[in-house]
N, C-alpha and C positions, 0 to 999 in steps of 0.2 A: 114621172110626175110632170104635170102641166104648170108652166110658170107664166105670170105676168111680168112684163118689162115695164118698169115705171121710171120716168125721166124725172129726176128732181134736182134743179139746178144744173150742174155739169155732172151729176152722178147718174149712173144707170144702176137700177135696183131690181133684182130678180127675187119675186116673191111666189112661193108655192100657192096654187089656187086654194088648197085647203085652209091657208091662213086668212084668205079673203072671206071664207065662210059661204062662198057661192053668190054672194050679192055683189057682183062686180060693179054695177052702177053706183051703189051707195059707197062702195070703196073709193071709187074715183072721185065722187063728190066730196069725201074726206081729204083726198089728196089735193084737190083743187083748192079747198078752204085753207090747207096748209100753205100752198104756194102763195095765195093772196095774203096771208098773214106775214109770210116771210118777205114778200115784196113791201108790204106796209112798213115793216119794221126796218128795212134797209132804207127806205125813203125817209123815215123819221130819224134815223140814225145820221143820215146826211145833213139833216137841217139843225142838228144840235149845236155845232160850232158857230152858227150864226145867231143863236139866241144870247140876247145881252141885256134886255130891259127887265124891269119889274114885272111888266105885264107878261112876260114869256115864261114866269115860274110856274104858273098853274098849268101851261100847256105842257111844259117839260115833265112835270111830275106825272100828269095824266098820261103822257105818252109812255113814261117809264113803267107805269102801272099796266097799261095796255100790252106793252112789249116786255113784259118781266121776265120772260124766259129767253130773251136775247142778250148774251153776254157782251156783244158790242154796244148795244144801247145802254145797258147798266154801267159799262165802263166810261163811255163818253158822258152819259147823264151825270155820274158821280163827280166826273172831272169839272163839268160845268157848275155844279152845285158848290163844290169845293171853292171855286173862285168868286162865288156869290155870297158866301156866308156872311163875311164881315158887314156887308152893306144891307143884305136882304134876309138876314137870319130869321126875323120875325114872320114874314110870309112863308118862307120855307117850312118852318116848324108848324104854323098854323094850317098848312095845306097837306100836313102828313109826310113831310120830308124825312124826318128820323125813321118812321116805320117804313118808308119806301127803301131807303139806303140799307137798312137793316135786312129787308126781304132780299135785295141785290146781293149782299154779303152772304146770305145764307143760301141762296139758290145757286150762285156762282162761286162758292167758296173754293172750287178747284181752279179758278182763273185768277192768277196772281196780280194781273193788272186791275181787275175789278176790286179785288180785296184792297190793294194798295190805295186806290182812289176813294174807295168807301170808308176806309179807316181815316183818310185825310178830312172828309166831310164830317165825321163824328168828332174829330179831334178839334177841328175849328169850331164846331158848335159848342163843345164843352168849354172850350177856351174862351168864347165870346160871352157866354152867360152861364153861371154855375147852375141856374135852374135846369139847364137842359141835360145836366148829369143824371137826373132822376128820370127824365123822359127817356134818355138812351137805355137806362136800366130796364124801364117798364116796357120798351119795345123789344127786349131781347138782345140789345146791342152787344152787351158784355159777352154773352154766350157766343154770339156770331164771331166776334173778334177772337176770343180763345179758341173757337173750333178751326178758325183760319190759321192762327199760330200753330195749331196741331198739325194741319196739313202741309203748311209751308214753313216748318221749323228751321229749315236750312237756308231759307230765303232772307237775306239781309234786308231787303226792301220791306217785305212783310213784317219781318221781325221788328224793325225799327219803328214803322208807323203803328203796328198793333200795341207795341209797349207804349208808345206816346199817348195813344187813346186811353189805355188803362191807367197809366200813371195819372193823367189829368182827371179822368172820371172819379179815381179813388182819393184824390186830393181833397181832405176835409169833408169826406163823405162817407161816414161809417156804414151806411146801408150799402153803397157800391162796394166798399171793401169786403164786407161779408158776402155779398154776392160773388165777387170774384173768387174768393177763397174757397166758397163752397162749391163752386164750378171747377174746382182743381186749378185754380189760377195760378197758385205758387208753383205747382209742378210744370204747368206749360211755360211759365217765364224761365224757370230753371233750364227746361229742355231747349228753349231757343238760345239761352246764353251759352249752353254746352255746344250745340250745333253751329253757332256763330261766335265762338269763342275768340277767334282771331280778329273780329270786326269790333273795334273799340266803340263805334257808334251805337251799335246793337246792345253791347255789353253795358255801356253807360246808361242806355234807356231802361235796360232790364233791371239794373240796380235801382234806378229812379222808381220803377214800379214797386219793388220789394220795400223801398223806404216808406213809400205811402201806405203799404199794406200792413204795417205794424201800427198798433195802437194799443190803448189800455185794455182792450178786449182780446188781444192776440193770446192764442194757445201756444206756449213754449214748445210743447211736444209736436204740435203741427209744423212749426217753423224748422224744427231739427229734421223730422221725417221727410220734409218735402225737399231737403237738400239745399235750401235757399242760403243758409249761413255758409256752408262750405263752398258754395259756388261763388258768392260775393268775395270771399277771402281769396279764392282761386283767381278771380278777375283782377283784384288788386296786385296779386303777385305777378300775373302774366301782363298787365298793363301798368307796371310801376312807374313809367314815365308819362303817362297820360293823365293830364290834370283833370279832366271831367270824370274819369273813371275813379280816380283817387277821391274826388269830391264826394261822389255818390256812394262810394264804398265806406268811406268814414262816417257819412250821415247815417248809413244803414246800421253800422256798428254802434254808434252813439244813441240811436233811437231804440235799438235793440236792448242795450243794456239798461236804458231808462225805463222801459215798458216791461222787460222781462229780465229782471235782476237775477232770477234764478239760473240764467244760462251763462252766468259769469265764468264759471269754471269750464264749461264746454267751449268758450270761446277764447279763454285767457292765452294759450300758448301761441296759436298762429294769429289770433287777433291783435295781441301786443306787438308782434313782429311786423304786421302789415301797417298797423297805426304808426309805429316808429319810422317805417320807411316813408309814409305819408307826411310825418311831422318833419323829416329831415330832407325830403326830396326837393329838388329844385324846380320841378315841375309843379308843385303844389302851390295854391294861393295862400295868402295869409289867413283866411277864413277856414280853409281845409286844414291848416297846420294847428289853428287853435282848437278846432274840433278834434283833431287827432290827439292832442295833448290831454284833452278831456277824457277820450277813451282810454289813453294810458293810465291816467289817474284812476279810472273806474276799474280797470282790470287789476289793480294791485290787491295783494292778499288783505283781508280784513274789510270792515265796513267802509263805504265810500259814497260819495254823493256828488252830483253835478255842480 
C-alpha cells in the first residue's frame, strides 16, 4: 500500500491512499481547514480567562458555539459562565447560555472537567431564578446531566454536582420531577449513591434529589423497584454519625410516608431502626430529631397521621 504522511500538531498520521479517494489536493485542503480551526480554538481558549465584563458574554457564547467540539474551550467557557451567573444571569440566558452549556455537556460527556463545570453553571442558574428550571428542562439539561452521571457514576465530583443540579431543578417543579423520573433518574441517582457510598457529600446530595422527587403523583411501585428506599436506608446506616446524611434520610422517609402511605409495611422494620438512630444520635440537629420522631410515629402499627 501507498501511504500519505500527515503532520497534525505533534502527531504523524499514516493514511492509506485508498482512504483519501484519489483526490489528494482536496484531502489536504480539508486537513488545512482542520489545522486552522484548531489554531483558532487554541487562541480563543487562551483569551477566556481574561473575559470579565458584561460586554464579553456574547463574545464568549459565540466562541463556545463556534468551537463547540473543543473540550478545552467547553471546560474553560463553562467555568467562566459559572462565575458570572449571579451578576449576569439575564444576558447569559437571553443569548442562549443554557442551550450552549447543555450542548457542551452532551458533546463532552466523557470529559469529567467539562461535566463538572457545566453542572455548576446549570446549578447556579436554577438557584438564581426558579424560571430557569423550565428552561433547563426544555434545553435537555436534565437528560444531559443524567447521562453524565451514568458515565461518571464513580466520580465524587460529577456525582455531587450532578445531584445538586437535579435536586435544585426538581424542587417545587412537578414537570421537572416527572422528566427526571421518566429518564430513569431514580435509577441513576441510586447507582451514584452505590458507587460513591463512602462519600458522605455525594450520598447526602443523592438523598436530597430523592427527597425532591417524591410528590403526590409518585408511583410507589416505581420507588420500590428503583431501589431508592433501600439505598437511602443503607446510607443512613453507613453514615450514622453524619448530620447532613441523617437530615436528608429522615426527610426522605417522612415525605415517603406522607405521599405513599401504602409503603408503610415495606419501610417499617429498617425504617424504624434508622429513624430511632437519627432521633437519638448526637450528630442530629433538633429539626432532624423532630422529623425522626414523626417517622417513628407514622411507622407504628395501625392508622397514623403527621
